[in-house]
C-alpha positions as CSV (number, residue, x, y, z in Angstrom):
1,M,100.6,168.5,131.4
2,D,97.9,168.4,134.1
3,V,97.4,165.7,136.5
4,G,93.8,166.6,137.5
5,L,94.3,169.9,139.3
6,S,93.3,172.6,136.8
7,A,92.5,176.2,137.0
8,D,89.5,175.9,135.1
9,V,87.8,173.8,137.8
10,G,89.2,175.8,140.8
11,P,88.4,179.0,142.5
12,S,87.5,182.3,140.5
13,T,90.2,184.1,138.5
14,D,90.0,186.6,141.2
15,V,92.5,184.6,143.0
16,W,96.3,185.2,142.2
17,P,97.9,183.6,140.2
18,P,95.5,184.1,137.2
19,A,94.6,181.2,135.2
20,G,97.1,180.5,132.4
21,V,100.0,182.0,134.2
22,G,100.0,180.0,137.4
23,P,101.8,177.0,138.3
24,S,100.8,173.7,136.6
25,A,99.1,171.1,138.4
26,R,102.2,169.0,139.0
27,D,103.7,172.2,140.9
28,R,100.6,172.6,143.2
29,P,100.8,171.2,146.8
30,A,98.2,168.5,147.1
31,S,96.2,167.7,150.3
32,A,97.9,164.5,151.5
33,D,95.3,163.7,154.2
34,R,92.5,163.3,151.8
35,G,94.2,161.7,148.7
36,L,92.3,163.9,146.4
37,D,92.9,167.0,144.3
38,A,91.2,169.9,142.8
39,D,89.4,167.5,140.5
40,D,86.9,166.7,143.4
41,R,86.3,170.5,144.2
42,P,82.8,171.7,143.7
43,S,81.9,173.0,140.2
44,A,82.0,176.9,140.1
45,T,78.4,177.1,138.9
46,T,75.2,175.0,138.6
47,S,74.3,176.5,135.3
48,S,74.2,174.2,132.1
49,S,76.5,174.8,129.3
50,T,76.2,174.7,125.6
51,V,77.8,171.7,124.0
52,G,77.7,173.0,120.6
53,S,80.6,173.4,118.1
54,S,83.1,176.3,118.8
55,S,86.5,177.2,117.6
56,A,89.4,176.0,119.8
57,A,90.8,179.5,119.2
58,N,88.1,180.9,121.6
59,Q,89.3,179.0,124.6
60,S,89.7,180.6,128.1
61,T,91.1,179.7,131.3
62,G,90.2,180.1,135.1
63,G,87.1,179.2,136.9
64,G,84.8,180.9,139.4
65,L,82.7,180.6,142.4
66,C,79.0,180.7,141.8
67,A,77.3,183.9,142.9
68,A,74.1,183.8,144.8
69,S,72.2,184.5,141.5
70,D,73.8,181.4,140.1
71,C,73.0,179.1,142.8
72,P,69.1,179.3,143.3
73,A,68.9,175.9,144.8
74,T,71.0,177.2,147.9
75,A,69.3,180.6,148.2
76,G,67.8,181.4,151.6
77,R,69.5,178.6,153.5
78,G,72.8,177.6,155.1
79,P,75.3,175.6,153.0
80,T,75.0,171.6,153.2
81,P,77.7,169.5,154.7
82,Q,78.8,168.5,151.2
83,E,79.2,172.2,150.3
84,L,81.0,172.9,153.5
85,R,83.5,170.0,152.8
86,A,83.9,171.2,149.2
87,A,84.4,174.9,150.2
88,E,87.1,173.6,152.8
89,E,89.0,171.9,150.0
90,D,88.6,174.9,147.7
91,R,90.1,177.2,150.4
92,A,93.0,174.9,150.9
93,V,93.8,174.8,147.3
94,E,93.3,178.5,146.9
95,Q,95.7,179.2,149.7
96,A,98.2,177.0,148.0
97,L,97.9,178.7,144.8
98,A,98.5,182.2,146.5
99,L,101.5,180.8,148.3
100,V,103.1,179.7,145.0
101,G,102.1,183.0,143.5
102,R,104.1,185.0,146.2
103,Q,107.0,182.8,145.8
104,S,107.3,183.1,142.3
105,S,106.9,186.7,141.9
106,G,108.4,188.0,145.2
107,E,105.2,190.1,145.7
108,L,102.4,189.5,148.1
109,H,99.1,188.5,146.5
110,P,96.8,187.6,149.5
111,A,94.2,184.8,148.8
112,R,91.4,186.5,150.3
113,R,88.4,184.3,151.2
114,P,85.0,184.9,153.0
115,Q,85.3,184.0,156.6
116,S,81.8,183.1,157.6
117,A,80.1,179.9,156.9
118,D,77.3,181.5,155.0
119,Q,80.0,183.0,152.7
120,L,82.1,180.0,151.9
121,H,80.2,179.3,148.4
122,F,78.6,182.7,147.6
123,M,79.9,186.1,146.8
124,D,77.9,189.4,146.4
125,S,77.3,190.3,142.8
126,D,76.5,193.5,141.2
127,S,74.1,193.9,138.5
128,S,76.6,192.7,136.0
129,G,77.3,189.6,137.6
130,Q,80.8,190.4,138.5
131,P,82.1,190.4,142.2
132,N,81.8,193.7,144.0
133,A,84.8,195.7,144.9
134,T,84.4,194.6,148.5
135,D,85.3,191.3,147.3
136,R,88.6,190.0,145.9
137,P,90.0,192.4,143.1
138,H,90.3,190.9,139.7
139,P,94.0,190.1,138.9
140,T,94.0,192.6,136.0
141,E,93.1,195.2,138.4
142,R,96.0,194.4,140.7
143,S,98.5,194.3,137.8
144,A,97.1,197.7,136.6
145,S,97.5,199.4,139.8
146,A,101.0,198.1,140.1
147,S,101.9,199.5,136.8
148,Q,99.8,202.8,137.2
149,S,98.1,202.1,134.0
150,P,94.2,202.1,133.7
151,P,92.6,198.9,134.4
152,Q,91.3,196.7,131.7
153,P,87.8,195.6,131.9
154,P,87.1,191.9,132.3
155,N,87.1,189.8,129.1
156,Q,89.0,192.6,127.1
157,S,92.5,191.8,128.2
158,D,92.9,189.3,125.6
159,D,90.6,187.5,123.2
160,R,89.7,184.6,125.4
161,P,86.5,184.5,127.4
162,H,86.7,185.0,131.3
163,G,87.5,182.0,133.3
164,R,83.9,181.9,134.8
165,D,82.5,181.8,131.3
166,R,84.7,179.0,130.4
167,H,83.4,176.9,133.4
168,R,79.9,177.8,132.4
169,R,80.6,176.2,129.0
170,A,81.4,172.9,130.7
171,A,78.9,170.3,129.2
172,P,76.5,168.4,131.5
173,W,77.8,164.9,131.7
174,R,74.9,163.2,129.9
175,E,75.0,165.7,127.0
176,A,78.7,165.4,126.6
177,R,78.4,161.5,126.4
178,A,75.5,161.8,124.0
179,L,77.4,164.3,121.8
180,A,80.3,162.0,121.6
181,A,78.1,159.0,120.6
182,R,76.5,161.2,117.8
183,S,79.9,162.3,116.6
184,G,80.9,158.8,116.1
185,R,77.7,157.7,114.5
186,N,77.8,160.8,112.0
187,A,81.3,160.1,110.9
188,P,81.7,159.0,107.2
189,A,80.9,155.5,106.7
190,R,83.6,153.1,105.9
191,V,83.2,149.4,104.9
192,R,85.6,146.7,104.0
193,R,85.3,143.1,102.8
194,L,87.2,140.9,105.1
195,P,87.8,137.1,104.9
196,L,86.0,135.2,107.8
197,D,89.4,134.5,109.3
198,Q,89.8,138.4,109.7
199,A,86.3,139.4,110.7
200,L,86.2,138.5,114.3
201,G,85.4,141.4,116.4
202,H,84.1,143.8,113.7
203,V,80.6,145.0,113.1
204,L,78.5,143.9,110.1
205,A,78.1,146.8,107.8
206,E,75.1,145.1,105.9
207,P,72.6,142.6,106.9
208,L,73.7,139.0,106.9
209,V,71.4,137.2,104.4
210,A,71.2,133.4,103.9
211,L,72.7,132.4,100.6
212,T,71.2,129.0,100.7
213,D,68.6,126.9,102.5
214,L,69.9,125.6,105.9
215,P,70.1,122.7,105.8
216,S,70.4,122.6,102.1
217,F,68.9,119.2,101.9
218,D,67.1,116.7,104.3
219,T,69.7,115.3,106.8
220,S,69.8,112.8,109.5
221,A,69.9,114.2,112.9
222,M,71.3,111.0,114.5
223,D,73.5,107.7,113.9
224,G,71.0,104.8,113.3
225,W,68.9,103.6,110.6
226,V,66.8,105.2,107.9
227,V,63.6,103.4,107.1
228,T,60.6,103.5,104.8
229,G,57.2,102.3,105.6
230,P,56.1,100.1,108.5
231,G,58.5,97.6,110.2
232,P,60.0,95.3,110.6
233,W,62.3,96.2,107.8
234,T,64.6,94.4,105.6
235,I,68.3,95.5,106.2
236,R,69.9,96.5,102.9
237,E,73.4,97.3,102.1
238,V,74.1,100.4,100.0
239,E,76.7,99.6,97.5
240,G,79.6,102.2,97.6
241,A,77.6,104.6,99.7
242,G,80.0,104.5,102.5
243,E,83.0,102.9,100.9
244,E,86.3,104.3,101.9
245,E,89.1,104.8,99.3
246,G,92.0,102.5,99.1
247,S,90.5,99.9,101.6
248,G,87.7,97.4,101.6
249,D,87.8,97.1,105.4
250,T,86.9,99.7,108.0
251,G,89.5,98.5,110.6
252,A,86.4,97.6,113.0
253,G,85.8,94.1,111.4
254,R,83.3,95.0,108.9
255,P,83.4,95.6,105.1
256,A,83.5,99.1,104.1
257,Q,79.9,98.7,102.4
258,D,78.4,97.9,105.8
259,L,79.1,101.6,106.9
260,G,75.8,102.5,105.2
261,I,75.2,106.2,104.2
262,L,77.9,108.7,105.4
263,A,77.9,112.5,105.5
264,G,79.3,113.9,102.5
265,H,78.8,110.6,100.4
266,S,76.4,109.8,97.6
267,T,73.0,108.3,98.5
268,P,70.7,105.9,96.6
269,A,68.0,107.8,94.7
270,T,65.2,106.0,96.5
271,L,64.7,103.6,99.4
272,P,62.0,101.0,98.7
273,D,59.1,100.6,101.0
274,G,60.0,98.1,103.9
275,D,63.7,98.5,103.7
276,A,66.2,100.1,106.2
277,V,69.7,101.4,105.6
278,R,72.4,102.3,108.2
279,I,73.0,106.1,108.3
280,A,75.3,108.7,110.0
281,T,74.6,111.9,111.5
282,G,74.5,114.7,108.8
283,A,74.1,112.1,106.1
284,R,71.7,112.9,103.2
285,I,68.3,111.3,103.5
286,P,67.2,109.0,100.6
287,A,64.2,110.0,98.7
288,D,61.0,108.5,99.9
289,A,62.4,107.8,103.5
290,N,60.2,108.8,106.3
291,A,62.2,108.2,109.6
292,V,65.5,107.6,111.2
293,I,65.6,105.0,114.1
294,R,68.4,105.7,116.5
295,S,70.9,102.9,116.9
296,E,70.0,102.4,120.7
297,H,66.3,102.2,119.7
298,A,66.7,99.4,117.2
299,H,67.2,95.7,117.2
300,V,68.9,93.7,114.5
301,D,67.9,90.0,113.8
302,E,71.1,89.1,112.2
303,V,69.8,85.6,111.3
304,R,66.8,86.8,109.4
305,G,68.3,90.1,108.3
306,L,65.6,92.2,109.8
307,L,65.3,95.5,111.7
308,H,63.0,95.9,114.7
309,A,62.1,99.1,116.5
310,K,62.1,99.1,120.3
311,R,59.8,102.1,120.3
312,R,57.1,103.6,118.2
313,V,58.3,105.2,115.1
314,L,56.8,108.6,114.1
315,P,56.8,110.0,110.5
316,G,59.8,112.4,110.1
317,Q,61.6,111.6,113.5
318,D,65.1,112.5,113.8
319,I,65.2,114.0,110.3
320,R,66.3,117.7,109.8
321,P,64.1,118.9,106.8
322,R,65.5,121.3,104.1
323,G,65.2,124.9,105.2
324,Q,64.4,124.0,108.7
325,E,66.8,126.8,110.0
326,C,66.3,129.4,107.2
327,R,65.5,129.7,103.5
328,S,67.7,131.2,101.0
329,G,67.2,135.2,101.2
330,D,66.2,135.2,104.9
331,Q,67.8,137.9,107.0
332,L,69.9,136.1,109.5
333,L,71.4,139.1,111.4
334,P,70.9,143.0,111.0
335,A,73.8,145.4,110.0
336,G,75.4,146.5,113.3
337,S,75.8,143.1,114.8
338,L,79.0,142.1,116.3
339,V,81.1,139.4,114.5
340,T,81.5,136.7,117.3
341,P,82.8,133.2,116.7
342,A,79.2,132.0,116.5
343,V,78.5,134.6,113.7
344,L,81.5,133.4,111.8
345,G,80.1,129.9,112.0
346,L,76.8,131.1,110.8
347,A,78.1,133.1,108.1
348,A,80.1,130.0,106.8
349,A,77.1,127.7,107.1
350,A,75.0,130.2,105.1
351,G,77.5,130.3,102.2
352,Y,79.8,133.3,102.9
353,D,83.6,133.3,102.3
354,E,84.0,137.0,103.5
355,L,82.0,139.6,105.2
356,V,81.2,143.3,104.6
357,A,82.2,144.9,108.0
358,V,83.0,148.3,109.5
359,P,86.8,148.4,110.1
360,R,88.0,148.9,113.7
361,P,88.7,152.4,114.5
362,R,92.3,153.2,114.6
363,V,93.6,155.1,117.7
364,D,96.8,157.0,118.5
365,V,97.7,157.5,122.0
366,L,99.9,160.6,123.0
367,V,101.4,160.6,126.5
368,L,102.2,164.1,127.7
369,G,104.5,165.2,130.7
370,D,108.2,165.5,131.4
371,E,107.7,164.0,134.9
372,L,106.8,160.5,133.8
373,L,109.1,157.5,134.2
374,T,108.5,154.3,132.1
375,R,110.4,151.9,134.6
376,G,111.7,151.8,138.1
377,L,110.5,153.5,141.1
378,P,109.6,157.1,141.4
379,H,112.4,159.5,142.5
380,D,113.4,163.1,142.4
381,G,109.8,164.5,141.8
382,L,109.5,161.9,138.8
383,I,106.6,159.6,138.9
384,R,105.6,156.3,137.0
385,D,103.5,156.6,133.9
386,A,100.3,154.8,134.7
387,L,98.2,155.9,131.7
388,G,100.5,154.8,129.0
389,P,100.3,151.1,129.9
390,M,96.7,151.4,130.6
391,I,95.1,153.4,127.8
392,G,96.0,151.3,125.0
393,P,94.8,148.0,126.3
394,W,91.6,149.7,127.5
395,V,90.8,151.1,124.0
396,R,91.8,147.8,122.5
397,A,89.1,146.1,124.7
398,L,86.5,148.4,123.2
399,G,87.3,147.0,119.6
400,A,89.9,149.5,118.4
401,E,93.2,149.1,116.9
402,V,95.8,150.9,118.9
403,S,99.4,152.0,118.0
404,A,102.1,152.0,120.6
405,P,101.9,155.1,122.7
406,Q,104.0,158.1,121.8
407,R,105.5,159.9,124.7
408,L,106.0,163.6,123.9
409,G,106.8,165.2,127.2
410,D,105.8,168.7,127.6
411,D,106.8,169.6,124.1
412,A,104.3,171.9,122.2
413,A,105.8,171.5,118.9
414,A,106.0,167.8,119.1
415,L,102.3,167.8,120.1
416,R,101.5,170.1,117.1
417,R,103.3,167.9,114.7
418,A,101.6,164.7,115.9
419,L,98.2,166.1,115.8
420,T,98.6,167.7,112.2
421,T,100.0,164.5,110.9
422,A,97.9,162.1,112.5
423,D,96.1,159.5,110.2
424,A,94.2,157.7,112.9
425,D,90.4,157.9,113.5
426,L,90.9,159.1,117.0
427,V,93.7,160.6,119.0
428,I,93.8,160.3,122.7
429,T,96.1,162.6,124.7
430,T,96.8,162.1,128.5
431,G,97.2,165.3,130.7
432,G,97.8,168.9,129.5
433,T,94.1,169.9,129.3
434,A,94.3,172.4,132.2
435,S,95.7,175.9,132.1
436,G,99.3,175.5,133.5
437,P,102.3,176.9,131.8
438,V,103.2,173.4,130.2
439,D,99.5,172.5,129.6
440,H,99.7,172.7,125.7
441,V,96.6,170.9,124.6
442,H,94.3,174.0,124.5
443,P,96.8,176.4,122.8
444,V,97.9,173.9,120.2
445,L,94.3,173.0,119.2
446,A,93.7,176.7,118.9
447,E,96.8,177.3,116.7
448,I,95.9,174.5,114.3
449,G,92.3,175.6,114.1
450,A,90.6,172.4,115.6
451,E,86.9,172.5,116.3
452,L,86.2,172.2,120.0
453,L,83.0,170.1,120.6
454,V,83.3,169.6,124.5
455,D,85.5,171.7,126.7
456,G,85.1,170.3,130.2
457,V,82.5,168.2,131.5
458,T,80.5,168.6,134.9
459,V,81.7,165.4,136.1
460,R,84.0,164.4,139.0
461,P,86.7,163.1,138.6
462,G,87.7,164.1,135.0
463,H,86.2,167.7,134.8
464,P,88.8,169.0,132.4
465,M,88.3,166.3,129.7
466,L,87.5,167.6,126.1
467,L,86.6,166.4,122.7
468,A,87.7,168.1,119.4
469,R,87.7,167.6,115.6
470,L,91.2,168.1,114.2
471,K,92.5,169.6,110.9
472,T,95.2,167.7,109.4
473,E,97.7,168.5,106.6
474,G,95.7,168.8,103.3
475,S,92.3,168.3,104.9
476,D,89.7,170.4,106.8
477,V,88.4,167.3,108.5
478,G,90.8,165.1,110.5
479,P,90.6,162.7,113.3
480,Y,88.8,163.3,116.5
481,L,90.7,164.1,119.6
482,V,89.9,163.1,123.2
483,G,91.9,165.1,125.8
484,L,92.1,163.2,128.9
485,P,93.1,164.7,132.4
486,G,96.4,163.4,133.7
487,N,95.0,161.8,136.9
488,P,94.5,158.1,136.4
489,L,91.0,157.7,137.7
490,A,90.1,161.1,136.0
491,A,91.4,159.7,132.8
492,V,89.2,156.5,133.1
493,S,86.3,158.9,133.5
494,G,87.2,160.6,130.3
495,L,87.4,157.2,128.5
496,L,83.9,156.2,129.6
497,T,82.5,159.7,129.0
498,L,83.8,160.6,125.7
499,A,86.1,157.9,124.2
500,E,83.8,154.8,124.6
501,P,80.6,156.2,123.1
502,L,82.7,157.9,120.3
503,L,84.3,154.6,119.4
504,R,81.1,152.7,119.4
505,G,79.7,155.1,116.8
506,L,82.9,154.9,114.7
507,A,82.8,151.1,114.8
508,G,79.2,150.9,113.8
509,H,77.9,149.7,117.2
510,A,74.4,150.3,118.3
511,P,74.0,152.7,121.1
512,E,74.3,151.1,124.6
513,T,71.2,150.5,126.6
514,P,71.4,152.1,130.0
515,Y,70.7,150.0,133.0
516,R,70.3,150.6,136.7
517,V,71.1,148.6,139.8
518,V,70.5,149.2,143.6
519,V,73.6,150.5,145.4
520,R,74.2,148.9,148.8
521,D,75.8,152.0,150.7
522,E,75.3,155.7,150.7
523,V,77.3,157.4,148.2
524,H,78.2,161.0,148.8
525,G,77.8,163.2,145.7
526,H,79.3,166.5,144.5
527,P,77.1,169.5,145.2
528,H,76.7,170.3,141.5
529,D,78.4,167.8,139.2
530,T,77.9,164.1,138.6
531,R,80.3,161.7,140.1
532,L,81.6,158.4,138.6
533,V,82.3,156.0,141.5
534,P,84.0,152.5,141.0
535,V,81.6,149.8,142.0
536,V,81.4,145.9,142.1
537,H,78.2,143.9,141.3
538,R,77.2,141.4,143.9
539,A,74.3,138.9,144.2
540,G,72.9,138.8,147.8
541,S,72.8,135.4,149.5
542,A,70.7,134.1,152.2
543,G,74.0,133.3,154.1
544,G,74.6,137.0,154.5
545,S,78.3,138.4,154.1
546,V,80.7,137.1,151.5
547,G,84.4,137.8,152.2
548,C,84.6,141.5,153.3
549,L,81.0,142.1,152.1
550,S,77.8,142.1,154.0
551,D,74.2,142.4,152.5
552,T,73.3,145.3,155.0
553,G,71.1,147.9,153.2
554,T,69.7,145.5,150.4
555,G,67.3,142.7,150.2
556,S,68.6,139.2,150.5
557,G,69.3,137.6,147.3
558,A,69.0,140.8,145.3
559,E,71.5,141.9,142.8
560,H,73.3,145.2,143.9
561,V,76.5,147.1,143.5
562,V,79.0,148.0,146.2
563,P,80.9,151.2,146.2
564,L,84.6,150.8,146.5
565,H,87.2,152.8,148.4
566,Y,90.3,154.4,146.9
567,N,88.2,156.3,144.4
568,G,90.2,159.6,144.5
569,P,91.1,161.0,141.1
570,A,94.8,160.0,141.2
571,M,93.9,156.5,142.4
572,L,93.6,153.3,140.5
573,R,93.2,150.8,143.5
574,G,89.5,150.9,143.5
575,I,89.0,150.8,139.7
576,A,91.3,147.9,139.5
577,A,89.0,145.9,141.7
578,A,85.8,147.2,139.9
579,D,83.6,145.9,137.3
580,G,81.7,149.1,136.6
581,L,81.1,152.8,137.6
582,A,78.2,154.2,139.2
583,V,76.8,157.3,137.8
584,V,76.0,159.3,141.0
585,P,73.8,162.4,140.7
586,P,74.6,165.8,142.3
587,G,74.0,165.5,146.1
588,G,74.6,161.7,146.3
589,V,72.3,158.9,146.8
590,R,71.1,156.8,149.8
591,S,71.4,153.0,150.3
592,G,68.8,151.0,148.3
593,T,68.6,153.7,145.5
594,E,69.0,152.5,141.9
595,V,71.8,154.1,140.0
596,E,73.0,153.8,136.3
597,I,75.9,151.6,135.9
598,L,78.7,151.9,133.3
599,D,80.2,148.6,132.7
600,L,83.9,148.2,132.3
601,P,84.9,146.4,128.9
602,W,86.1,143.2,130.6
603,A,83.1,143.1,133.1
604,S,81.4,139.9,131.6
605,A,84.6,138.0,132.3
606,T,85.2,139.3,135.7
607,P,84.2,137.4,138.7
608,W,82.0,139.4,141.0
609,T,84.4,140.0,143.7
610,E,85.7,143.3,145.2
611,G,88.3,142.0,147.6
612,C,88.6,144.2,150.6
613,F,88.1,147.5,149.0
614,T,84.6,148.1,150.3
């Protein structure tokens, strides 16, 4: 299982141990002074990758540093501070890999590294694009010399592409997200008739069309008196119109017939000119009546039995005419609308007993890794599982039905069995997407003939995420699979990049409309990849700071977002205080720049406060 450090995002495969045979992420030393791991290291290349379909059997491992020819943006100049920082992190991880390789094999495999600043990110390349012999030898060359057998050319030692090629297939972030959304929308349509009390949270599969006029007859909009013609009006009692069953008295000191016309009761066919009858809100208006006078606007002369209006009476006042809201056959809501409590009320008023809706996607969650604890404190190299408790509720907040998480450990057979027998619409795995000895996701996908749609994304954190289409027993087309990295914030990145747009499509939701907000502070970027940074929305105030926040860098009173600390791939403290993620382009953004925001599912219910994490 990977926890965010993977060979496919690290140094070139020219560093020992080769990808796929080196230590897993959990075995590799981490840099404790920065709270980050290899998931924040720079991408090995700036070239875009193809996001098309490919067989999972054609997976590869490893990664590579970009050659000068691959990095035109940096040609002819020294490295930027961001590149220097990324290179320093790269070098620390590579040295750790080399150390583990020496300890595991008993043989020295020096992690050779360019020493000058100008060489930190670039390697001389020959015409074939491979490193020159003066640079680090390929692992196959070292193993060949040790065995006195002829060296195998790169990419011919097995049927998998070279590590550098695999990195170049990593999808640009926007393309990967768009492909996930299209995959969901293009899935076979599913519809279901649901009673109103079961339809909440689903999406309408067809338009909601009125089955009747609303209101279906003229009704009183107020309690008062319904009148015909000019006043004063003779007060008339309506025999039986408001009579209550089993009693001739209302309990208020008046006979039942004095209640007048009540909602849901019969009404007189006509109201003679010059007459007035007491009426309740929602009651049917008698024929020929032309106005309702509110109780507070009327004066009753009990001696003469006359009703006087305190204000001018206008024809049609306080009467809701038939069809005021809609006519039978009018479209009330389009297909794709979310069924909210208000939609349920509208559907009931329009005559519906059930709705044709898209069923919620069903999701299985598979938690991988032998090092995970489900309770208690970490001990003896074991850590608490943060993703099992988080993924299910997160996906449920996106509108899916989620089964209880299945904890498979690092068991390839159990993973294979779970994937080939899954009957959900989406399977989400946590960890195991890198190239370590117990990272089984890629090998199992290849073995079962899954179609790999996205194999890595140029985003930090979360680079080794993937999207695949499974084949299940008896079917060539099975559920989708989203493979999340094992680091918690990297997994969140995978949820928002691949799982959320896929689920929106499967559930029938319309695509989200992106929006942008000014960022208060400068945000450092990755040299080549998109970054997703936890942020919190704030509305600036004339009073200046709020709590730990000051409005420096933004206009007073302007809405903006504040980047949060504790945003390393293995951290959740920042995202727990956030209401969104800022999409930071390569190179970063300055204070006052507008950035795209990905809302968290509960953002609308979250107070705009970031605690003291800014």
